[in-house]
C-alpha positions as CSV (number, residue, x, y, z in Angstrom):
1,M,7.1,-25.4,12.8
2,A,9.1,-22.5,14.0
3,E,8.6,-19.2,15.7
4,L,9.4,-16.0,13.9
5,I,11.3,-13.3,15.8
6,Y,11.9,-9.8,14.5
7,S,14.4,-7.5,16.4
8,G,14.9,-3.9,15.4
9,L,13.9,-4.8,11.8
10,T,14.3,-1.8,9.4
11,K,14.0,-1.6,5.6
12,Q,15.0,1.6,3.8
13,F,14.6,1.5,0.0
14,D,16.9,3.7,-2.1
15,G,15.3,7.1,-2.8
16,A,12.5,6.7,-0.3
17,A,11.8,9.6,2.1
18,R,11.1,7.3,5.0
19,P,11.8,3.6,5.8
20,A,9.3,1.0,4.7
21,L,9.8,-0.7,8.0
22,D,11.0,1.2,11.1
23,G,12.4,-0.8,14.0
24,I,9.9,-3.8,14.1
25,D,10.1,-5.8,17.3
26,A,7.7,-8.8,17.4
27,R,7.5,-12.5,18.1
28,I,5.2,-14.9,16.4
29,E,4.9,-18.1,18.4
30,S,5.2,-21.5,16.7
31,G,1.8,-22.6,15.4
32,E,0.3,-19.1,15.6
33,F,-1.9,-17.7,12.9
34,V,-1.0,-14.0,12.7
35,A,-2.4,-11.4,10.3
36,L,-0.6,-8.2,9.3
37,L,-3.3,-5.6,8.8
38,G,-3.0,-2.0,7.6
39,P,-3.6,0.4,4.8
40,S,-1.6,0.4,1.5
41,G,2.0,1.4,2.1
42,C,2.1,0.5,5.8
43,G,4.9,-2.0,5.4
44,K,3.0,-5.3,5.8
45,T,4.0,-6.7,2.4
46,T,7.6,-5.6,3.0
47,L,7.7,-7.5,6.3
48,L,6.4,-10.6,4.5
49,R,9.0,-10.3,1.7
50,L,11.8,-9.9,4.3
51,T,10.5,-13.0,6.1
52,A,10.5,-14.9,2.9
53,G,14.0,-13.8,2.0
54,F,13.0,-11.8,-1.1
55,E,14.5,-8.6,0.4
56,E,17.4,-8.0,2.8
57,P,16.9,-5.8,5.9
58,T,18.8,-2.5,6.2
59,H,19.1,-3.0,10.0
60,G,18.0,-5.6,12.6
61,E,17.5,-9.3,12.3
62,I,15.0,-12.1,11.7
63,R,15.1,-15.4,13.5
64,M,13.2,-18.6,12.8
65,G,13.4,-20.4,16.1
66,A,17.1,-20.4,17.1
67,T,18.3,-19.8,13.6
68,Q,19.2,-16.3,12.4
69,V,18.0,-16.1,8.7
70,A,18.8,-12.3,8.2
71,G,20.9,-9.9,10.1
72,P,24.3,-8.3,10.3
73,G,26.7,-10.4,8.2
74,R,24.2,-13.2,7.5
75,F,21.5,-13.8,4.9
76,V,19.8,-17.1,4.3
77,P,18.3,-17.3,0.7
78,P,14.6,-18.0,0.3
79,E,15.1,-21.6,-0.9
80,D,16.9,-22.5,2.4
81,R,14.5,-20.9,4.8
82,G,11.9,-23.6,4.7
83,V,9.0,-21.3,4.2
84,G,6.0,-21.7,1.9
85,I,4.4,-18.8,0.1
86,V,0.8,-18.4,-1.2
87,F,0.3,-15.4,-3.5
88,Q,-3.0,-13.9,-4.6
89,S,-2.2,-14.7,-8.3
90,Y,-2.1,-18.6,-7.6
91,A,0.9,-19.0,-10.1
92,L,-0.2,-22.5,-11.3
93,W,1.4,-24.2,-14.2
94,P,-1.5,-24.4,-16.8
95,H,0.0,-27.5,-18.6
96,M,0.1,-29.6,-15.4
97,T,-2.7,-31.3,-13.5
98,V,-3.5,-30.4,-10.0
99,A,-1.4,-33.3,-8.7
100,G,1.4,-32.2,-11.0
101,N,1.4,-28.7,-9.7
102,V,1.4,-29.9,-6.1
103,S,4.2,-32.4,-6.8
104,Y,6.5,-30.0,-8.7
105,P,8.3,-28.6,-5.6
106,L,9.2,-32.1,-4.5
107,E,10.4,-33.1,-8.0
108,V,12.8,-30.1,-8.0
109,R,14.2,-31.3,-4.7
110,G,14.7,-34.8,-6.1
111,L,12.5,-36.7,-3.7
112,P,11.8,-40.4,-4.6
113,R,8.6,-41.1,-6.5
114,A,6.9,-43.0,-3.6
115,E,7.6,-40.2,-1.1
116,R,6.3,-37.6,-3.6
117,A,3.1,-39.5,-4.1
118,R,2.5,-40.0,-0.4
119,R,3.0,-36.3,0.4
120,V,0.9,-35.1,-2.6
121,D,-1.9,-37.4,-1.5
122,E,-1.8,-35.9,2.1
123,A,-1.7,-32.3,0.8
124,L,-4.6,-32.9,-1.5
125,A,-6.6,-34.5,1.3
126,L,-5.9,-31.7,3.7
127,T,-7.1,-29.1,1.2
128,G,-10.1,-31.1,0.0
129,L,-8.8,-31.6,-3.6
130,T,-8.4,-35.4,-3.8
131,E,-11.1,-35.7,-6.4
132,F,-9.6,-33.0,-8.5
133,A,-6.1,-34.5,-8.7
134,D,-6.2,-35.2,-12.5
135,R,-7.9,-31.9,-13.5
136,A,-6.2,-29.0,-15.2
137,P,-6.2,-25.6,-13.5
138,A,-8.4,-24.2,-16.2
139,Q,-11.1,-26.6,-15.1
140,L,-11.2,-25.3,-11.5
141,S,-13.0,-22.4,-9.8
142,G,-11.0,-19.5,-8.3
143,G,-11.4,-21.0,-4.8
144,Q,-10.2,-24.4,-6.0
145,R,-7.2,-22.9,-7.6
146,Q,-6.3,-21.1,-4.4
147,R,-6.5,-24.4,-2.6
148,V,-4.1,-25.9,-5.1
149,A,-1.7,-23.1,-4.4
150,L,-2.1,-23.9,-0.7
151,A,-1.6,-27.6,-1.2
152,R,1.6,-26.9,-3.2
153,C,2.8,-24.8,-0.3
154,L,1.9,-27.5,2.2
155,V,3.5,-30.4,0.4
156,A,7.0,-29.0,1.1
157,E,6.3,-29.2,4.8
158,P,7.4,-25.6,5.5
159,R,8.5,-24.2,8.8
160,A,6.1,-21.3,8.2
161,V,3.4,-20.4,5.7
162,L,3.3,-16.9,4.3
163,L,0.1,-15.7,2.6
164,D,0.1,-12.4,0.6
165,E,-3.5,-11.3,0.3
166,P,-4.5,-14.7,-1.0
167,L,-8.3,-13.9,-1.3
168,A,-8.0,-10.6,-3.0
169,N,-9.0,-12.0,-6.4
170,L,-12.0,-13.9,-5.2
171,D,-15.7,-12.8,-5.1
172,L,-17.4,-12.3,-1.8
173,A,-19.0,-15.8,-1.5
174,L,-15.7,-17.5,-2.4
175,R,-13.8,-15.4,0.1
176,A,-16.1,-16.4,2.9
177,S,-15.7,-20.1,1.9
178,M,-11.9,-19.8,1.7
179,Q,-11.8,-18.2,5.1
180,D,-13.3,-21.4,6.4
181,N,-10.7,-23.4,4.5
182,F,-7.8,-21.4,5.9
183,T,-9.1,-21.8,9.4
184,A,-9.5,-25.6,8.9
185,F,-6.1,-25.8,7.3
186,H,-4.5,-24.1,10.3
187,R,-6.3,-26.3,12.8
188,R,-5.3,-29.5,11.0
189,T,-1.7,-28.7,10.4
190,G,-0.7,-26.4,13.3
191,A,1.4,-24.4,10.8
192,T,2.9,-21.1,11.8
193,M,1.0,-18.7,9.4
194,L,1.7,-15.1,8.5
195,Y,-1.2,-13.6,6.6
196,V,-1.1,-10.2,4.9
197,T,-4.4,-8.3,4.3
198,H,-5.9,-4.9,4.2
199,D,-9.3,-6.4,4.9
200,Q,-10.0,-6.1,8.6
201,G,-12.9,-8.6,8.4
202,E,-10.5,-11.3,7.1
203,A,-7.9,-10.4,9.7
204,L,-10.3,-10.5,12.7
205,A,-12.0,-13.6,11.5
206,L,-8.9,-15.7,10.8
207,A,-6.1,-14.8,13.0
208,T,-5.3,-15.7,16.6
209,R,-3.4,-12.3,16.8
210,V,-3.3,-9.3,14.5
211,A,-0.5,-6.8,14.1
212,V,-2.0,-3.5,13.0
213,M,0.6,-1.6,11.0
214,E,0.9,2.1,9.9
215,G,3.9,4.0,8.7
216,G,6.3,1.1,8.8
217,R,5.5,0.4,12.5
218,I,3.3,-2.0,14.5
219,R,0.8,0.2,16.3
220,Q,-0.8,-2.7,18.3
221,F,-0.3,-6.5,18.3
222,A,-3.1,-8.3,20.0
223,A,-6.0,-10.8,19.8
224,P,-8.8,-9.6,17.5
225,E,-11.2,-9.0,20.4
226,V,-8.6,-6.9,22.2
227,L,-8.0,-4.7,19.2
228,Y,-11.7,-4.1,18.9
229,S,-12.5,-3.5,22.5
230,E,-9.3,-2.0,23.8
231,P,-7.4,-0.1,21.1
232,V,-4.2,1.7,22.2
233,D,-4.4,4.8,20.1
234,C,-6.6,6.8,17.7
235,F,-5.3,5.1,14.6
236,V,-6.2,1.5,15.8
237,A,-9.5,2.7,17.2
238,G,-10.4,4.3,13.9
239,F,-9.0,1.6,11.6
240,V,-10.4,-1.5,13.3
241,G,-14.1,-2.0,13.6
242,D,-17.0,0.5,13.5
243,G,-17.8,3.4,15.7
244,A,-16.3,6.7,16.7
245,V,-13.2,8.2,18.3
246,V,-13.9,11.3,20.4
247,S,-11.9,13.6,22.7
248,A,-12.4,13.1,26.5
249,R,-10.9,14.1,29.8
250,A,-10.8,12.5,33.2
251,A,-13.5,13.6,35.6
252,G,-12.5,11.3,38.5
253,P,-9.9,8.9,39.6
254,L,-9.1,5.5,38.0
255,G,-10.5,2.6,40.0
256,P,-11.2,-1.1,39.6
257,G,-14.5,-0.4,37.8
258,G,-13.0,2.2,35.4
259,L,-13.1,5.9,35.6
260,E,-15.4,8.9,35.2
261,V,-14.8,10.9,32.0
262,E,-16.2,14.0,30.5
263,T,-17.1,14.1,26.8
264,M,-19.6,15.8,24.6
265,G,-21.0,17.7,27.6
266,L,-21.7,14.4,29.5
267,R,-20.1,12.7,32.4
268,L,-20.0,8.9,32.2
269,T,-18.2,5.8,33.3
270,A,-15.6,4.4,30.9
271,R,-13.4,1.3,30.8
272,G,-9.7,1.9,30.7
273,R,-6.3,1.7,32.2
274,A,-5.1,5.3,31.6
275,A,-5.6,7.6,34.6
276,L,-5.6,10.6,32.3
277,P,-7.1,9.6,29.0
278,T,-7.4,11.8,26.0
279,H,-9.9,9.9,23.9
280,L,-12.8,7.5,23.9
281,C,-13.5,4.7,21.5
282,I,-17.3,4.4,21.3
283,R,-18.4,1.2,19.5
284,P,-22.0,0.8,18.3
285,E,-22.6,-1.7,21.1
286,D,-21.8,1.1,23.6
287,V,-24.6,3.4,22.3
288,R,-28.2,2.9,23.5
289,L,-31.1,4.5,21.8
290,T,-33.4,5.7,24.5
291,D,-35.7,8.6,25.2
292,E,-34.1,8.9,28.7
293,G,-30.6,9.4,27.3
294,G,-28.7,12.5,28.3
295,L,-27.5,13.2,24.7
296,R,-29.7,14.1,21.7
297,A,-28.8,13.2,18.1
298,R,-30.2,13.4,14.6
299,V,-30.4,10.3,12.4
300,R,-28.1,10.8,9.3
301,G,-28.5,7.3,7.9
302,C,-30.0,3.9,8.5
303,T,-28.7,0.8,6.8
304,Y,-30.1,-2.7,7.1
305,Q,-27.4,-5.3,7.9
306,G,-29.3,-8.5,8.3
307,G,-31.2,-8.8,11.6
308,R,-30.4,-5.2,12.6
309,F,-30.0,-1.7,11.3
310,R,-26.8,0.4,11.5
311,V,-27.7,3.9,12.4
312,A,-25.4,6.9,11.7
313,L,-26.0,9.7,14.2
314,D,-25.1,13.4,14.4
315,T,-24.8,14.8,17.9
316,G,-24.1,18.3,16.7
317,G,-20.4,17.9,17.4
318,E,-19.5,14.2,17.0
319,D,-20.7,11.5,14.7
320,L,-21.7,8.2,16.4
321,V,-22.9,4.8,15.3
322,A,-25.6,2.7,17.0
323,F,-27.5,-0.5,16.2
324,S,-31.3,-0.7,16.1
325,R,-33.8,-3.5,15.7
326,T,-36.1,-1.2,13.8
327,R,-35.7,1.2,11.0
328,L,-35.3,4.8,11.9
329,N,-36.2,7.7,9.6
330,V,-33.4,10.0,8.4
331,G,-33.8,13.3,10.2
332,A,-35.5,11.9,13.3
333,Q,-34.3,13.1,16.7
334,V,-33.4,10.4,19.2
335,G,-32.0,10.2,22.7
336,L,-28.7,8.4,23.4
337,R,-27.0,6.8,26.4
338,I,-23.4,5.8,26.2
339,D,-22.4,2.8,28.3
340,R,-18.8,2.0,29.3
341,P,-16.8,3.0,26.2
342,W,-13.0,2.4,26.1
343,A,-10.9,5.3,27.4
344,F,-7.2,5.6,26.3
345,R,-4.4,8.1,26.1
346,E,-3.1,8.9,22.7
347,P,0.7,8.5,22.8
348,G,2.5,11.8,22.8
349,M,-0.6,13.9,23.5
350,P,-0.7,15.8,26.8
351,A,-3.8,14.9,28.9
352,L,-6.0,17.4,30.6
353,A,-6.1,17.4,34.4
354,V,-9.0,15.8,36.2
355,Q,-12.0,18.2,36.2
356,E,-15.0,17.8,38.5
357,T,-18.3,18.2,36.6
358,A,-21.9,17.4,37.3
359,H,-23.7,14.4,35.8
360,V,-26.1,15.2,32.9
């Protein structure tokens, strides 16, 4: 397996007002499972295509380990990069059996029959398809077809596996099942995997690290739990997870236990590393429903989510989200307490000076 290294990677398509990728600098370690997450048009699929060799960069370079595969004066074609690709469309040959589909890349490369058989058997076993080896693709479910595509990718022993929204065509139950399959596949093979998705649930559940992209740039590249609990800017805070992003100002110095901030007429303690934050990310877990809370809100909605209710709240200035064990009536007035939300400074935004204020 190989690490993937991107340095100053830029892609400008002819006629486009702005680059599809704008100076990407990132390193994916050998054996990592990384997800590229972001809205449509953010550049994640372009980054995957550049990695595969389907597009050439306008500027910058891509390395696989010590080997430059794209850069000034050098471009290694897709067939020589040693990467495997799994698309959402499966792209299986309908006239071939499962084993035939998986074996085909090895036949093209001219491997001996015995070697082909050994590697096909291993790939089918790793993807749980041994008993389906003699079936045609038309006889398989959507999830099974996706596993055939994965086995066909694996059989070539790629240096990296690239997955382009591979679960987009599956129903909800199959998607959950295939998530488990991808996780097990990565654990068994130790493959370097780059997974493109716009579904944050998939990204957070599958990847060891997630690159959140917007406007051709990586806004934050971190473990899923870090993205959720410690977003670096308003885009990541709003795009990843549930909750609210509200304006705030420092009301005291930054210390080991966090800092005092002022928001929505309250003074409270927040987590953070910015001495002069501009915003708070308030997750549902940070909001407590209590009659003793210093903030009042009206219930705008209450949705059951299996074991708990998601409660949408209107504070009269900001909309928050909380969890409740019981159903609350729409229109009911409730008290809130906000415990240790995440404070951050939006890049490029001037912060207000520390202001002393009384607790509410």
